[in-house]
C-alpha positions in Angstrom: -28.4 12.7 15.8 -31.2 10.2 14.9 -33.9 8.1 16.6 -34.5 4.5 15.5 -37.6 2.5 16.5 -38.3 -1.2 15.9 -41.6 -3.0 16.5 -42.5 -6.7 16.7 -46.0 -7.3 15.6 -46.9 -10.3 17.8 -44.9 -10.8 21.0 -46.8 -13.9 21.9 -46.1 -15.8 18.6 -43.2 -18.2 18.5 -41.9 -16.6 15.3 -41.2 -12.9 15.8 -41.9 -10.6 12.8 -40.7 -7.1 12.3 -43.6 -5.0 11.2 -42.2 -1.4 11.4 -38.9 0.3 11.4 -38.5 4.0 11.5 -35.8 6.6 11.9 -36.0 10.3 12.4 -33.2 12.7 11.8 -31.9 15.7 10.0 -31.5 15.6 6.2 -28.9 17.7 4.7 -27.6 17.8 1.1 -25.0 15.8 -0.8 -23.5 13.2 1.4 -25.7 14.3 4.3 -29.0 12.8 3.1 -30.7 10.0 5.1 -30.1 6.4 3.8 -31.6 3.7 6.0 -31.4 0.1 4.8 -33.4 -3.0 5.3 -33.6 -6.6 4.0 -36.7 -8.5 2.8 -36.2 -12.1 4.0 -36.0 -15.1 1.6 -39.5 -16.2 2.7 -41.1 -14.5 -0.3 -42.2 -11.1 -1.4 -43.6 -8.5 1.0 -46.0 -5.6 0.4 -44.6 -2.6 2.2 -45.5 1.0 3.0 -42.6 3.4 2.8 -42.8 7.0 3.9 -40.5 10.0 4.1 -42.5 12.4 6.3 -41.5 16.0 6.8 -44.4 18.5 6.6 -46.9 16.3 8.5 -44.6 16.2 11.5 -45.3 19.8 12.2 -48.8 18.7 13.4 -47.0 16.8 16.2 -44.8 19.8 17.3 -41.7 18.8 15.4 -39.8 22.0 14.4 -37.5 22.5 11.4 -39.1 19.8 9.3 -38.0 19.0 5.7 -40.6 20.9 3.6 -40.6 18.6 0.6 -39.0 15.2 1.1 -38.4 12.8 -1.8 -37.7 9.1 -1.4 -35.8 6.9 -3.7 -35.8 3.1 -3.2 -32.8 1.2 -4.3 -32.3 -2.6 -4.5 -28.8 -4.0 -4.1 -27.5 -6.1 -7.0 -25.1 -8.0 -4.7 -22.0 -6.8 -6.5 -21.6 -3.4 -5.0 -24.1 -1.7 -7.3 -27.8 -1.0 -6.9 -30.8 -0.4 -9.1 -33.4 2.3 -8.6 -36.8 0.6 -7.9 -38.9 3.8 -7.6 -38.8 7.5 -6.8 -41.7 9.1 -5.0 -42.5 12.7 -4.2 -45.7 14.3 -3.0 -47.7 11.3 -2.0 -51.2 12.8 -2.4 -50.6 13.6 -6.1 -49.6 9.9 -6.8 -51.9 7.4 -8.5 -51.8 5.2 -5.4 -52.6 7.9 -2.8 -55.7 6.0 -1.7 -53.8 2.8 -1.2 -51.2 4.7 0.8 -53.8 6.2 3.1 -55.5 2.8 3.5 -52.3 1.0 4.2 -51.3 3.6 6.8 -54.6 3.2 8.6 -54.3 -0.6 8.5 -51.0 -0.6 10.4 -51.9 2.2 12.8 -49.5 4.8 11.3 -50.5 8.4 11.8 -52.3 9.9 8.8 -50.4 12.2 6.5 -51.9 15.7 6.0 -54.1 16.0 2.9 -52.2 17.7 0.1 -48.9 17.6 2.0 -45.6 17.3 0.2 -44.7 14.2 2.2 -43.4 11.2 0.2 -45.1 7.8 0.6 -45.8 4.7 -1.5 -47.0 1.1 -1.3 -44.9 -1.4 -3.2 -44.4 -5.2 -3.3 -40.7 -6.2 -2.9 -39.0 -9.4 -3.7 -36.4 -10.8 -1.2 -33.2 -8.8 -1.2 -31.3 -5.9 0.3 -32.8 -2.4 -0.1 -32.0 1.2 0.9 -34.3 4.2 1.0 -32.7 7.6 0.3 -34.6 10.6 1.8 -33.6 14.0 0.5 -35.1 17.4 0.0 -36.5 18.4 -3.3 -34.4 21.3 -4.6 -31.7 20.9 -2.0 -34.1 21.4 1.0 -32.9 20.5 4.5 -34.7 19.6 7.7 -36.0 16.9 10.0 -37.6 13.9 8.4 -39.1 10.6 9.6 -38.4 7.6 7.3 -40.8 4.7 8.0 -41.2 1.2 6.6 -44.2 -1.0 7.4 -44.6 -4.6 6.5 -48.3 -4.8 5.4 -50.6 -7.7 6.1 
């Protein structure tokens, strides 16, 4: 079971723009990890915030969260193969932690708990097809929220 949410940033504009997509579900091991996909349009590169949130969900009453999520971003090569773009674990220990917190605030995303083991990063992506794999470090399992925000 999973929940998927989509948001259009400006309903009144003549050109709708997707600003956020998120999915919440249970992450298992092996073939039961979470793998949402998305496409960056051919209109140019986009700066995005990507998060795999587990521990910080407990603040919102979500039970059985994934204690230490890790996210891996893949880009499709268009021939059935993909390339790892980045791997992120423990957002607050990352060199771009301040940029992640600032980006989350700029798009209205809830803040991640300081020192949490949630995974989050800010990255600029060229047009193409991508997937985000969310899995538990050390084979952990639990509920995770995977989010993608198109940054201004």
